[in-house]
C-alpha positions as CSV (number, residue, x, y, z in Angstrom):
1,M,31.6,-28.2,9.8
2,D,32.6,-24.8,11.2
3,A,31.9,-24.4,14.6
4,T,31.4,-20.9,14.7
5,A,28.5,-20.9,12.0
6,P,25.8,-21.7,14.7
7,A,26.7,-18.7,17.1
8,S,27.2,-16.6,14.4
9,S,23.8,-17.3,13.1
10,L,22.7,-17.1,16.5
11,K,24.2,-13.5,16.6
12,E,22.8,-12.1,13.4
13,R,18.9,-13.6,14.9
14,Q,19.3,-11.7,18.1
15,R,20.4,-8.7,16.0
16,Q,17.4,-8.7,14.1
17,E,15.1,-9.7,17.1
18,R,16.4,-6.7,18.6
19,E,16.2,-4.1,15.8
20,G,12.7,-5.0,15.4
21,L,11.6,-4.2,18.9
22,I,13.6,-1.1,18.6
23,L,11.3,-0.3,15.2
24,E,8.2,-1.9,17.1
25,A,8.8,0.7,20.2
26,A,9.3,3.5,17.9
27,A,5.9,2.6,15.9
28,Q,4.4,3.1,19.3
29,L,6.0,6.5,20.3
30,L,5.2,7.8,16.7
31,A,1.7,7.3,17.2
32,E,1.7,8.7,20.6
33,R,3.6,11.7,20.0
34,G,4.8,12.3,16.5
35,Y,8.2,12.6,15.1
36,H,9.4,15.6,16.8
37,E,8.9,14.5,20.3
38,M,9.7,11.1,20.1
39,S,13.6,10.7,21.2
40,I,16.3,8.0,21.2
41,E,16.1,7.5,24.7
42,E,12.4,6.9,25.0
43,I,12.7,3.8,22.2
44,A,15.7,2.9,24.2
45,T,13.8,3.3,27.6
46,R,11.0,1.1,26.1
47,V,12.8,-1.7,25.1
48,G,14.8,-2.0,27.8
49,I,18.7,-1.5,26.3
50,S,20.8,1.2,26.3
51,K,20.6,4.4,24.1
52,G,23.8,3.2,22.8
53,T,22.6,0.3,21.8
54,V,20.1,1.9,19.7
55,Y,22.4,3.9,17.9
56,L,24.3,0.7,17.0
57,H,21.6,-0.1,14.6
58,F,20.7,3.2,13.6
59,V,23.3,6.0,13.3
60,K,20.3,8.6,13.6
61,K,16.4,8.8,14.4
62,D,16.4,9.6,10.8
63,D,17.8,6.5,9.6
64,L,15.4,4.7,11.9
65,V,12.6,6.3,11.0
66,V,12.9,5.7,7.4
67,A,13.4,2.2,8.5
68,L,10.2,2.0,9.7
69,V,8.5,3.5,6.7
70,L,10.3,1.2,4.4
71,R,9.1,-1.9,6.5
72,G,5.7,-0.3,6.6
73,M,6.0,-0.2,2.9
74,R,7.2,-3.8,2.2
75,A,4.3,-5.1,4.7
76,V,1.9,-2.7,2.3
77,T,3.4,-4.5,-0.8
78,Q,3.2,-8.2,0.5
79,A,-0.3,-7.2,1.5
80,T,-1.2,-6.0,-2.1
81,Q,0.2,-9.0,-3.3
82,D,-1.6,-10.9,-1.3
83,A,-4.9,-10.0,-2.4
84,L,-3.9,-10.2,-6.0
85,V,-2.7,-13.5,-6.0
86,R,-5.8,-14.9,-4.5
87,A,-7.9,-17.0,-6.2
88,G,-11.2,-15.4,-8.6
89,T,-12.1,-13.4,-11.3
90,P,-9.7,-10.9,-12.2
91,R,-12.8,-8.4,-10.6
92,E,-12.6,-10.0,-7.5
93,K,-8.8,-9.6,-7.2
94,I,-8.8,-6.2,-7.6
95,Q,-12.0,-5.8,-5.3
96,A,-9.9,-7.7,-2.8
97,L,-7.1,-5.0,-3.2
98,F,-9.4,-2.3,-2.3
99,A,-10.4,-3.9,0.6
100,R,-7.4,-4.6,1.9
101,S,-6.4,-0.8,1.5
102,Y,-8.9,0.7,3.5
103,D,-8.8,-2.2,6.4
104,N,-8.1,-0.7,9.8
105,L,-7.8,2.9,8.7
106,S,-7.5,4.0,12.9
107,G,-5.1,1.5,13.6
108,E,-1.6,2.4,14.9
109,R,0.2,1.7,11.7
110,F,-2.0,3.5,9.4
111,K,-1.0,6.5,11.8
112,V,2.8,6.0,12.1
113,M,2.7,5.8,8.5
114,R,0.7,8.9,7.7
115,T,2.4,11.1,10.5
116,L,6.1,10.1,8.7
117,F,4.8,10.9,5.0
118,E,3.6,14.6,6.6
119,S,6.9,15.2,7.7
120,P,8.8,16.8,5.0
121,E,12.2,15.3,6.6
122,I,10.8,11.8,6.4
123,R,9.7,12.6,2.5
124,S,13.5,14.4,2.0
125,R,15.1,11.6,3.3
126,L,12.9,8.4,1.3
127,A,13.5,10.2,-1.7
128,E,17.0,9.5,-1.5
129,R,16.4,5.9,-0.8
130,R,13.6,5.5,-3.5
131,H,15.6,2.4,-5.2
132,E,15.1,0.2,-2.4
133,L,11.7,0.4,-3.2
134,R,11.5,0.2,-7.0
135,E,11.8,-3.5,-7.3
136,A,8.9,-4.0,-5.1
137,M,6.9,-1.6,-6.7
138,E,7.8,-2.7,-10.0
139,Q,6.5,-5.9,-9.5
140,N,3.2,-5.0,-8.2
141,R,3.0,-3.3,-11.2
142,Q,3.3,-6.3,-13.2
143,E,1.3,-8.7,-11.3
144,L,-1.9,-5.9,-11.7
145,A,-0.8,-5.4,-15.6
146,A,-1.2,-9.1,-15.7
147,I,-4.7,-9.0,-13.8
148,V,-5.8,-6.0,-16.3
149,E,-5.1,-7.9,-19.3
150,A,-6.9,-10.7,-18.4
151,G,-10.2,-8.7,-17.5
152,K,-9.6,-7.2,-20.5
153,A,-9.3,-10.8,-22.1
154,S,-12.6,-12.0,-20.3
155,G,-14.8,-9.1,-21.8
156,D,-14.5,-7.4,-18.2
157,F,-12.7,-4.2,-18.7
158,D,-12.8,-2.1,-21.8
159,P,-10.0,-3.5,-23.8
160,T,-9.0,0.1,-25.9
161,L,-8.0,1.7,-22.4
162,P,-4.0,1.6,-22.3
163,T,-3.3,-1.0,-19.0
164,P,-1.3,1.6,-17.8
165,V,-3.8,4.1,-17.2
166,I,-6.0,1.7,-15.6
167,I,-3.5,0.9,-12.8
168,A,-2.9,4.6,-12.7
169,L,-6.1,5.0,-11.7
170,L,-6.5,1.8,-9.6
171,S,-3.8,2.9,-7.4
172,S,-4.6,6.5,-6.9
173,L,-8.4,4.9,-5.5
174,T,-6.5,2.8,-3.4
175,N,-4.1,4.8,-1.6
176,P,-6.0,5.3,1.8
177,M,-4.0,8.9,2.4
178,S,-5.9,10.2,-0.1
179,Y,-9.4,8.9,1.3
180,H,-8.9,8.7,4.6
181,S,-10.8,11.5,5.9
182,L,-13.5,10.3,4.5
183,V,-13.4,7.6,7.3
184,V,-11.2,9.4,10.3
185,E,-13.4,12.8,10.2
186,E,-16.3,12.4,7.8
187,R,-17.2,8.9,10.0
188,M,-17.8,6.9,6.9
189,P,-17.7,3.3,7.2
190,A,-14.5,2.1,5.7
191,E,-17.0,-0.7,3.6
192,E,-19.0,2.5,2.3
193,V,-15.5,3.8,0.9
194,V,-14.9,0.9,-0.9
195,R,-18.2,0.3,-2.2
196,Y,-17.9,3.6,-3.6
197,L,-14.7,3.2,-4.9
198,S,-14.9,0.0,-6.6
199,R,-17.9,1.1,-7.9
200,F,-16.2,3.9,-9.5
201,F,-13.7,2.2,-10.7
202,F,-15.3,-0.7,-12.7
203,K,-17.6,1.4,-14.1
204,G,-15.3,3.6,-15.3
205,I,-12.9,0.4,-16.7
206,A,-16.1,-1.3,-18.4
207,P,-16.3,-2.0,-22.0
208,E,-18.4,0.8,-23.5
209,A,-21.9,-0.6,-24.2
210,A,-22.6,-0.5,-28.1
211,S,-24.8,2.2,-30.0
212,P,-27.9,1.0,-31.1
213,Q,-28.1,1.4,-34.9
214,P,-30.8,3.5,-36.1
215,A,-33.7,1.7,-37.4
216,S,-34.1,1.5,-41.8
217,P,-37.4,1.7,-43.2
218,E,-38.6,-1.3,-44.3
219,N,-41.5,-2.5,-46.6
220,G,-41.8,1.2,-48.2
221,D,-42.2,2.9,-45.3
222,Q,-41.0,6.8,-45.3
223,I,-39.2,8.2,-42.6
224,R,-41.5,11.4,-41.5
C-alpha cells in the first residue's frame, strides 16, 4: 500500500478547502465593494492567510474572479438540472425552473454575478474560457429539449413550434439578469414576476385552438 496516498489526498483536500475560502471571501468583498475596489490583500486578510498563499491559487485577481464566475455559473447549471429532473409534468418542470431562476435576487450570489457580468474586463476573460462551460450548457439544452418534446407529445405545447425556438425563448425569460430590475427597482415580488413571465411563456407555446368551421346551409336554408 502506498503510504503517500493518504497524505497526498489530505493535502489536496486542504488545498481545495483553502481555495473555497478564498473564493467565499472574494464573493463577500465583491458584493460589498465591487470589482475594482477589491484587493488580493483584503481577501488574504479575511481568510487569515498571506497574500502569497492567495497567489499560489490564483496568479492574478482576474483569474480569481473568473474562477468565482465559473463556480457561480456551475451552481446555476446544477440548480437548473435539479429543477428539470424533479417529478412532474413538462409544464411543472418548467414552472420549477422559472421559480428557481428568480429565487433570492437580492442575495449575495446574484449581486456578485451581476457585478462581474457588468465588468468589460471579466466578460472579455470569460469569452476566452467559454469552452469550460459549453459542456454543462449543452447538457442543460439537451434536458430542456427532452422536456419540450415530452410536452409536445402530451399536447401541452404546440408541436409545430421548433424546439430550439422554444428553448431560446425559455432561456431569455429565465435569465434573471434581464428582469432583476422588476424586483430590485420596481419592487415587484419575485413570485409575481415568475407568474407573469411563465404565463407569457406557456400561452406563447400552447397549441393553437382549431378555428371553428363556418356552418353550412341545411334543409334548403339560404344564406342571406
